[in-house]
Structures are given as structure tokens and as C-alpha cells.
C-alpha positions as CSV (number, residue, x, y, z in Angstrom):
1,M,-4.9,-3.5,28.7
2,T,-1.7,-4.1,30.7
3,E,1.3,-1.8,30.5
4,D,3.0,-1.8,27.2
5,T,6.7,-2.1,28.2
6,T,9.7,-4.1,27.0
7,F,11.2,-6.7,29.3
8,P,14.3,-4.7,30.4
9,E,16.9,-7.5,30.1
10,T,16.0,-9.2,26.9
11,G,14.0,-6.9,24.7
12,I,11.2,-9.5,24.5
13,K,7.5,-8.5,24.9
14,A,4.3,-10.1,23.9
15,Y,0.7,-9.3,22.8
16,R,-2.4,-11.3,23.6
17,A,-5.5,-11.2,21.4
18,A,-7.1,-13.1,18.5
19,L,-4.4,-13.3,15.8
20,L,-4.8,-13.6,12.1
21,D,-2.3,-13.6,9.2
22,F,-1.8,-15.4,5.9
23,V,0.7,-18.0,4.8
24,D,-0.4,-18.4,1.2
25,D,-2.6,-16.8,-1.4
26,P,-6.4,-17.6,-1.0
27,F,-7.0,-16.6,-4.6
28,Y,-5.1,-19.8,-5.6
29,A,-5.2,-22.2,-2.6
30,P,-8.0,-23.3,-0.3
31,E,-8.7,-20.6,2.2
32,L,-8.2,-22.7,5.2
33,D,-4.7,-23.6,4.0
34,C,-3.9,-19.9,3.7
35,V,-5.3,-18.5,6.9
36,R,-3.5,-18.8,10.3
37,F,-5.8,-18.0,13.1
38,F,-5.5,-18.2,16.9
39,A,-8.7,-17.3,18.8
40,D,-6.7,-16.6,21.9
41,G,-3.2,-16.1,20.6
42,L,0.2,-14.8,21.8
43,L,2.5,-12.8,19.5
44,V,6.0,-12.7,21.0
45,L,8.5,-10.1,19.7
46,D,12.2,-9.8,20.2
47,N,13.5,-6.3,19.6
48,G,10.8,-5.5,17.1
49,R,10.8,-8.8,15.2
50,V,8.5,-11.8,15.5
51,K,10.0,-14.4,17.8
52,E,7.0,-16.7,18.2
53,I,3.3,-16.9,17.5
54,G,0.7,-19.5,18.7
55,P,-2.1,-20.3,21.2
56,Y,-1.7,-18.4,24.4
57,E,-2.2,-21.5,26.5
58,Q,0.7,-23.3,24.8
59,L,3.1,-20.4,24.9
60,I,2.5,-18.7,28.2
61,D,4.6,-21.1,30.4
62,R,7.7,-20.0,28.5
63,Y,6.9,-16.3,28.8
64,Q,5.5,-15.9,32.3
65,N,8.1,-13.3,33.2
66,I,7.6,-11.3,30.0
67,P,5.3,-8.2,30.0
68,I,2.2,-9.0,28.0
69,T,-0.1,-6.4,26.5
70,S,-3.6,-7.8,26.3
71,Y,-6.3,-6.8,23.9
72,P,-9.3,-8.8,24.9
73,G,-12.0,-9.2,22.3
74,M,-9.8,-7.6,19.6
75,L,-8.1,-8.9,16.5
76,I,-4.4,-8.4,15.6
77,V,-3.4,-8.5,11.9
78,P,-0.2,-7.5,10.1
79,G,0.0,-3.8,9.3
80,F,-1.9,-2.7,6.2
81,I,0.1,-2.0,3.0
82,D,-1.0,0.7,0.6
83,T,0.6,0.1,-2.8
84,H,-0.2,3.5,-4.4
85,I,-0.8,6.9,-2.8
86,H,0.2,10.5,-3.4
87,Y,1.1,12.5,-0.3
88,P,1.1,15.9,-2.1
89,Q,-2.6,15.3,-3.0
90,T,-3.8,15.0,0.6
91,E,-5.5,18.4,0.3
92,T,-7.1,17.6,-3.0
93,I,-9.2,14.7,-1.7
94,A,-12.9,15.1,-2.5
95,A,-12.3,17.6,-5.3
96,F,-15.5,17.9,-7.3
97,G,-16.6,17.1,-10.8
98,E,-13.7,16.0,-13.1
99,Q,-12.3,12.9,-14.6
100,L,-8.6,12.1,-14.6
101,L,-7.0,14.5,-17.1
102,Q,-9.2,17.5,-16.2
103,W,-8.8,16.7,-12.5
104,L,-5.0,16.8,-12.8
105,N,-4.9,20.2,-14.5
106,K,-7.6,21.8,-12.3
107,Y,-6.6,20.5,-8.9
108,T,-3.5,18.3,-8.8
109,F,-0.9,20.3,-10.6
110,P,-1.6,23.6,-8.8
111,T,-1.6,21.8,-5.4
112,E,1.7,19.9,-6.1
113,G,3.3,23.3,-7.0
114,K,3.3,24.2,-3.3
115,F,5.8,21.4,-2.5
116,K,8.9,23.2,-3.6
117,D,8.6,24.8,-0.1
118,K,10.2,22.1,2.1
119,E,8.6,23.4,5.3
120,Y,5.1,23.2,3.7
121,A,6.0,19.7,2.3
122,K,7.1,18.6,5.8
123,K,3.9,19.8,7.4
124,V,1.8,17.8,4.9
125,A,4.0,14.8,5.1
126,S,3.6,14.7,8.9
127,F,-0.1,14.9,8.7
128,F,-0.2,12.3,5.9
129,L,1.9,9.7,7.8
130,D,-0.1,10.2,11.0
131,E,-3.2,9.7,8.9
132,L,-1.9,6.4,7.5
133,L,-1.0,5.2,11.0
134,R,-4.5,6.2,12.3
135,N,-5.9,4.0,9.5
136,G,-3.7,1.0,10.3
137,T,-1.4,1.5,7.3
138,T,2.3,0.8,8.2
139,T,3.8,0.6,4.7
140,A,3.0,2.6,1.6
141,L,4.4,3.2,-1.9
142,V,4.2,7.0,-2.3
143,F,4.3,9.6,-5.0
144,A,6.1,12.8,-3.9
145,A,6.1,15.9,-6.1
146,V,8.5,16.9,-8.9
147,Y,10.7,18.8,-6.4
148,P,13.5,17.1,-4.5
149,E,12.5,19.1,-1.5
150,S,9.2,17.2,-1.4
151,V,11.1,13.9,-1.2
152,D,13.5,15.0,1.5
153,A,10.6,16.3,3.6
154,F,8.7,13.0,3.2
155,F,11.6,10.7,4.0
156,E,12.7,12.8,7.0
157,E,9.2,12.3,8.5
158,A,9.0,8.6,7.6
159,Y,12.5,8.0,9.0
160,R,11.6,9.7,12.3
161,R,8.7,7.2,12.6
162,N,10.8,4.2,11.6
163,L,8.4,3.3,8.8
164,C,8.9,0.9,6.0
165,T,8.0,3.2,3.1
166,I,8.9,3.6,-0.5
167,A,8.8,6.9,-2.3
168,G,10.2,8.9,-5.1
169,K,10.4,12.3,-6.9
170,V,8.0,12.7,-9.8
171,M,9.6,12.8,-13.2
172,M,7.7,14.9,-15.8
173,D,9.1,17.0,-18.6
174,R,6.0,17.8,-20.8
175,N,2.2,18.3,-20.9
176,A,1.9,20.1,-17.6
177,P,2.4,23.7,-16.4
178,D,6.0,24.9,-16.5
179,F,6.3,25.4,-12.8
180,I,5.9,21.7,-12.2
181,L,8.2,20.4,-15.0
182,D,11.7,19.1,-14.9
183,T,13.9,17.9,-17.8
184,A,15.1,14.5,-18.7
185,E,18.6,15.3,-17.5
186,S,17.6,17.1,-14.3
187,S,15.2,14.3,-13.3
188,Y,18.0,11.8,-13.7
189,T,20.5,13.9,-11.7
190,Q,18.1,14.7,-8.9
191,T,16.7,11.2,-8.7
192,K,20.3,9.8,-8.5
193,E,21.1,12.2,-5.6
194,L,17.9,11.2,-3.8
195,I,18.6,7.5,-4.2
196,E,22.1,7.9,-2.8
197,R,20.7,9.9,0.1
198,W,17.7,7.8,1.1
199,H,17.5,4.3,-0.4
200,K,17.8,1.8,2.4
201,K,18.4,4.4,5.0
202,G,16.7,2.7,8.0
203,R,13.5,1.0,6.6
204,L,13.2,3.5,3.6
205,R,13.4,2.5,0.0
206,Y,13.4,4.5,-3.2
207,A,11.1,4.3,-6.3
208,V,12.0,5.9,-9.7
209,T,8.7,7.7,-10.4
210,P,7.8,9.0,-13.8
211,R,4.2,10.2,-13.4
212,F,2.9,8.6,-16.6
213,S,3.9,8.4,-20.2
214,I,1.8,11.5,-21.1
215,T,4.1,13.7,-19.0
216,S,7.4,12.1,-19.9
217,T,9.2,12.2,-23.2
218,N,11.0,9.1,-24.5
219,A,14.2,10.7,-23.4
220,Q,13.0,10.9,-19.8
221,L,11.6,7.4,-19.7
222,K,15.0,6.2,-21.0
223,M,16.7,8.1,-18.2
224,A,14.4,6.3,-15.7
225,G,15.4,3.0,-17.3
226,R,19.1,4.0,-16.9
227,L,18.5,4.6,-13.2
228,L,17.0,1.1,-12.8
229,K,20.1,-0.4,-14.4
230,E,22.4,1.6,-12.2
231,Y,20.4,0.8,-9.0
232,P,18.8,-2.6,-9.6
233,D,17.2,-2.9,-6.2
234,V,15.2,0.3,-6.4
235,Y,11.6,0.3,-7.6
236,L,9.7,1.7,-10.6
237,H,6.3,3.3,-9.7
238,T,4.0,4.9,-12.2
239,H,0.5,4.9,-13.7
240,L,-0.9,2.7,-16.4
241,S,-4.2,2.5,-18.4
242,E,-6.3,4.4,-15.8
243,N,-8.7,6.3,-18.0
244,V,-10.0,5.8,-21.6
245,D,-9.0,9.3,-22.7
246,E,-5.6,8.9,-21.2
247,V,-5.0,5.6,-23.1
248,A,-6.1,7.3,-26.4
249,W,-3.7,10.2,-25.8
250,V,-0.8,7.8,-25.1
251,K,-1.5,6.2,-28.4
252,E,-1.2,9.5,-30.1
253,L,2.0,10.4,-28.3
254,F,3.7,7.1,-29.0
255,P,2.5,5.9,-32.4
256,E,5.5,3.6,-32.7
257,C,4.4,1.6,-29.6
258,S,2.1,-1.4,-29.6
259,G,0.3,-0.1,-26.5
260,Y,0.5,1.8,-23.3
261,L,2.6,-0.7,-21.4
262,D,5.0,-0.8,-24.4
263,T,5.9,2.8,-23.8
264,Y,7.5,1.7,-20.5
265,D,8.8,-1.6,-21.8
266,R,10.9,0.0,-24.5
267,A,12.6,2.1,-21.9
268,G,13.4,-0.9,-19.7
269,L,10.8,-0.1,-17.0
270,V,8.9,-3.3,-16.8
271,G,10.4,-5.6,-14.2
272,E,10.0,-7.5,-11.0
273,R,10.1,-4.3,-8.9
274,S,7.8,-2.3,-11.2
275,I,4.4,-1.3,-9.7
276,F,1.8,0.0,-12.1
277,A,-1.2,1.8,-10.6
278,H,-4.8,1.3,-11.8
279,C,-4.4,-0.9,-15.0
280,V,-8.2,-0.6,-15.6
281,H,-8.0,-0.8,-19.4
282,L,-5.2,-3.3,-20.0
283,T,-5.3,-5.6,-23.0
284,D,-4.9,-9.3,-22.7
285,E,-1.4,-9.1,-24.0
286,E,-0.5,-6.5,-21.4
287,F,-1.7,-8.7,-18.6
288,Q,0.4,-11.5,-20.0
289,R,3.5,-9.2,-20.2
290,L,3.1,-8.0,-16.6
291,S,2.8,-11.6,-15.5
292,Q,5.9,-12.6,-17.5
293,A,7.9,-9.7,-16.0
294,K,6.6,-10.4,-12.5
295,S,5.5,-6.8,-12.2
296,A,2.7,-5.7,-9.9
297,I,-0.6,-3.8,-10.1
298,A,-2.0,-1.4,-7.5
299,F,-5.7,-1.9,-7.5
300,C,-7.3,1.5,-6.5
301,P,-11.1,1.1,-6.5
302,T,-12.1,4.2,-4.6
303,S,-10.2,6.3,-7.1
304,N,-11.3,4.4,-10.2
305,L,-15.0,4.9,-9.1
306,F,-14.6,8.5,-8.0
307,L,-12.9,9.6,-11.2
308,G,-15.1,7.5,-13.4
309,S,-12.1,5.6,-14.7
310,G,-13.7,2.1,-14.9
311,L,-13.8,-1.3,-13.2
312,F,-10.5,-3.2,-12.7
313,K,-10.4,-6.8,-13.9
314,L,-9.3,-8.4,-10.7
315,K,-10.3,-11.9,-11.9
316,Q,-8.0,-11.6,-14.9
317,A,-5.1,-10.3,-12.8
318,K,-5.5,-13.2,-10.4
319,S,-5.9,-15.8,-13.2
320,T,-3.9,-19.1,-13.0
321,E,-2.7,-18.8,-16.6
322,Y,-1.1,-15.4,-16.3
323,P,-1.1,-14.4,-12.7
324,V,-0.1,-10.8,-11.8
325,K,0.9,-9.6,-8.3
326,V,-1.8,-7.3,-6.9
327,G,-2.0,-5.0,-3.9
328,L,-4.6,-2.5,-2.8
329,G,-4.0,1.2,-3.2
330,T,-5.9,4.1,-1.8
331,D,-4.6,6.6,-4.4
332,V,-5.4,9.6,-2.2
333,G,-6.3,12.2,-3.5
334,G,-8.1,10.7,-6.5
335,G,-9.0,8.0,-4.0
336,T,-11.6,9.0,-1.3
337,S,-10.2,7.4,1.9
338,F,-6.9,6.6,3.6
339,S,-8.6,3.5,4.9
340,I,-7.5,0.2,3.4
341,L,-10.7,-1.3,4.9
342,Q,-12.8,1.2,2.9
343,T,-10.7,0.4,-0.1
344,A,-11.4,-3.3,0.4
345,N,-15.1,-2.4,0.6
346,E,-15.0,-0.7,-2.8
347,A,-12.9,-3.5,-4.2
348,Y,-15.6,-6.0,-3.3
349,K,-18.2,-3.9,-5.2
350,V,-16.0,-3.5,-8.3
351,A,-15.5,-7.3,-8.3
352,Q,-19.3,-7.8,-7.9
353,L,-20.0,-5.6,-10.9
354,R,-17.7,-7.8,-12.9
355,G,-19.4,-11.0,-11.6
356,Q,-16.6,-12.0,-9.1
357,K,-17.0,-12.6,-5.4
358,V,-14.1,-11.5,-3.2
359,T,-14.0,-13.0,0.3
360,A,-12.9,-11.3,3.4
361,F,-9.8,-13.4,3.6
362,Q,-8.9,-12.5,0.0
363,S,-9.3,-8.8,0.8
364,L,-7.2,-9.0,3.9
365,Y,-4.6,-11.0,2.1
366,L,-4.3,-8.2,-0.5
367,A,-4.1,-5.7,2.3
368,T,-1.2,-7.6,4.0
369,L,0.9,-10.4,2.5
370,G,-0.4,-9.8,-1.0
371,G,0.7,-6.1,-0.8
372,A,4.0,-7.2,0.6
373,K,4.5,-9.5,-2.3
374,A,3.5,-6.8,-4.8
375,L,6.3,-4.6,-3.3
376,E,8.8,-7.5,-3.1
377,L,8.8,-7.0,0.7
378,Q,7.5,-10.4,1.7
379,D,10.8,-11.3,3.3
380,Y,10.4,-8.4,5.7
381,I,6.7,-7.8,6.4
382,G,3.2,-9.0,5.5
383,N,2.7,-11.8,8.0
384,F,3.9,-13.0,11.4
385,A,6.6,-15.4,10.1
386,I,9.5,-15.8,12.5
387,G,12.1,-13.0,12.1
388,K,9.9,-10.6,10.2
389,E,9.6,-6.9,11.2
390,A,6.6,-6.6,13.6
391,D,4.3,-4.0,12.1
392,F,0.7,-4.8,13.1
393,V,-2.7,-3.4,13.7
394,V,-5.1,-4.0,16.6
395,L,-8.7,-4.1,15.2
396,D,-11.9,-3.6,17.1
397,L,-14.5,-5.7,15.4
398,R,-17.2,-4.0,17.4
399,A,-15.9,-0.4,17.1
400,T,-19.2,1.2,16.0
401,P,-22.8,0.6,17.2
402,L,-23.6,-1.0,13.8
403,M,-20.5,-3.3,14.0
404,A,-21.3,-4.3,17.5
405,F,-24.9,-5.1,16.5
406,R,-23.7,-7.1,13.5
407,N,-21.1,-8.9,15.6
408,P,-22.8,-9.4,19.0
409,S,-20.2,-11.9,20.4
410,P,-17.1,-10.2,21.7
411,K,-15.1,-13.4,21.2
412,L,-14.3,-15.3,18.0
413,S,-14.1,-19.1,18.5
414,T,-14.1,-20.6,15.0
415,I,-12.8,-19.9,11.6
416,E,-16.4,-19.5,10.4
417,E,-17.1,-16.8,13.0
418,L,-13.9,-15.1,12.0
419,A,-14.8,-15.1,8.3
420,D,-18.2,-13.5,9.0
421,A,-16.7,-10.9,11.4
422,A,-13.9,-10.1,9.0
423,F,-16.3,-9.6,6.1
424,T,-18.2,-7.1,8.2
425,L,-14.9,-5.4,9.0
426,T,-14.0,-5.1,5.3
427,I,-17.4,-3.7,4.3
428,V,-18.4,-1.3,7.1
429,G,-15.1,-0.9,8.9
430,D,-12.9,2.2,8.6
431,D,-10.5,4.1,10.8
432,R,-12.8,3.8,13.7
433,A,-12.0,0.0,13.8
434,V,-8.3,0.7,14.3
435,H,-7.7,0.6,18.0
436,A,-3.9,0.7,17.8
437,T,-1.1,0.6,15.3
438,Y,2.4,-0.8,16.0
439,V,5.6,-0.2,14.1
440,M,8.5,-2.6,14.8
441,G,6.7,-3.6,17.9
442,E,6.4,0.0,19.2
443,L,3.1,1.7,19.7
444,A,2.7,4.3,16.9
445,Y,-1.0,5.2,17.2
446,K,-3.6,4.5,19.8
447,K,-7.3,5.4,19.5
448,T,-8.4,7.8,22.3
């Protein structure tokens, strides 16, 4: 690898490797029309944004005096996007033996109670963000805890790393221990202050974050809707139809509603910037409503399997009749890995159990441009379109002995070879395959 430095006069620098990104959705269009691949490519950046991308041989004459960082035998893709994860649950990962509602009471709520202490929250946030970068994740939609201190701690650490992240204070005013509850009014006031402080500071964005309908009264959900009206460019982030018992309890708590999604809809929470995690047990009508509203689903297979929640209907979400935006979510700590690659592995298996085949290109689309579209960030990140913010991952397709044995050739020459190697990556790859992670063109993590 050559020295990773910026050309002193222009701010231009370049990276040479195999390059892969997506220009369209391979769930709906022929894959070869969606994939952009350069077996020996050059990615040229100007002050952290994409300036040019193409074959090395065609571009090098124009950039002979620019420092080039070379990654021979490796693959560069856009940074991975995690559309649903809880940073306060980092230490509850791999907590034994419960399904969703029991798991929350036994493990999650007591752990999240620690996050009133800002210094503790900052320590966990720092570890959490470093772990994301180590796994190639450069953007995430994140639950904080109920305490404003937990949000400040998270955003301070994310801002210091120049990350494109979205997060918010949990709103919950019932059906949980007193120490972790707020009120409808306090949740509104505190969230409003946090939006004013953090939304669009640097690359940060805010999400109004009721945990789920079970822990929010109608009054609180309406306050969340009020915030969305007052700040129309913030996000709504919550859970929906994750677990059978949860869905049944919501029906008891909201007898006036036609279903789980309707509890949010009546409060004005179902819109283009609304991301609903899980959605395992949606009705056909709820899929249609999400499609109509242009809302998004965070598909969290490691969590859905670990907590015994069920098998997400990816085929229905990606239907042509009522398409819904979908991204991948690790859902740590219900989820079992920070790795989007391992999440893709489990997504493939969930789809198999439902009789659907998911290709490597479809998985990597969900992890990059699909995730960006789910978060309405496709104008900023998700692929290597000119002018976009250059978050990207350098992947070693032969990172482990098994991967090297499975992919004996260090060089990819054709799209067919790429498809096979990429599928191996999405099934047996994990954090060990992440050689380096870049944020706005700056090295943020390098494997040692």
C-alpha cells in the first residue's frame, strides 16, 4: 500500500482496487444493469467527495501527480449502512434465554438505566462507534436511551469522528420500570432541545424515537407527531410488529386501532422519513400502507432469529405491487453481530426459509444504496456517484483461510467471478474481511 496522503495543493487523492457499487435496485431491475464494477478501478476524491470513478488505465493519465493508495487484490465498496441498532444495548448482546418482552425487562431496561451517567454513556458510545467502523459500517440509525445525556454522549462521539449518523432519545412513558420512564410532556421538551442542539450539526441527524406503542401512551405518540410537524426533516424511528405476544398486547392497549401500524398512523408518525424496525408480522394492509407512505423497514434477521420473533417477508416487502424501502439492521443487542456481512448471511437464510433466493448483489445493495434510500440519504451516500460523500470500505475477499481456499484467485476479472466471491463474502465474511474503513475519504479504521 502506498502512503495515504492528500495532494497538498488540491485536496485530491485516489484509491486503486477492484471497485463495486450500485446504480439501481437489483430486486427490480436486471442485476447487470444495477452493478457498476471495475476489476482494476480508480476512485478519485476531492476533499472527501467523489470526483471520478472508472478503470485505472483510462483515468491514470489525468492523475499522475496525485497520491494513489493501492489495495491490490481487494474490493472497495461504499460504507455499510445499519438501519436499526441500539448503542445502550452493546453490553446485553448474547443475553440468554428470553423472547422480546421478557428480554426487555430482564436485560435491556436495567442496562439502559446506566445511561443517565453521561461519562458512562460516552464510554459505551466510543466503543460502539469504533466497533461499527471495525465492521465497515459508516452510517447507522441508532436508539439512545431515555435520558438526554445518552444522546449528547453519542452525538459528541459521532461528531468527533465526522460520521453520518442518525439517533434520538427514547420516548417511553408507561409499561417499564419507573427509573427509565419519562412523560409525554418531558419527552417532547427534551427531544425538542436535542433536535435544536444536534440535528444537522456536521453530518448528524435526529430521529424522534418512541420505543414502541407498548411503552408510549396515545398522548406521547401525539407529541412525537407534533415534533415531526415542527421539524419536517427529522426522522421517526421505532419498532413495529416484531413479536407475536407484542402484537397481541398492542391490540389490547389500542382497541380503537385497526392494527399495530395504525397506532402510529393516527399520531401522524407514518411518513417518508419513518423507519420501522422488524415488521415480521405485518398484515397485507400494513405493507400497502407503508408502501403508500414511502416509509422504510429495517430488516433485522440476527435479532429476529435470536429472540425467536419470526421470519421477515422480504419478498412481500420488495414486491412490485406495493414496494417498501428496506435496509439491513443489526439490532444489537437483540441482534448477535455488529457485522452487516453476518447480517446479510442470516438474511439469506431467512429468505431461504420463505422460499426466496437473495443474491450477493441484492444483499450488498441492501447494505449500501438500499440502506441509503431507506434513510432518505441517497443524495449523500450509498454509492460512488459524483459529488457524494466518500464513505467506503476496503474488503479482503481472502481474509481467512477458508475464504482464501474458497476464492483461490487474488484477482477478479469478470462479473461472474465477482458474483461468486461476493456471495462467499456475504455468507462467511465478517469483521475479519474489513481491511480498512474510510469516512469522507479519511482513514477511520485499519486492520492490524
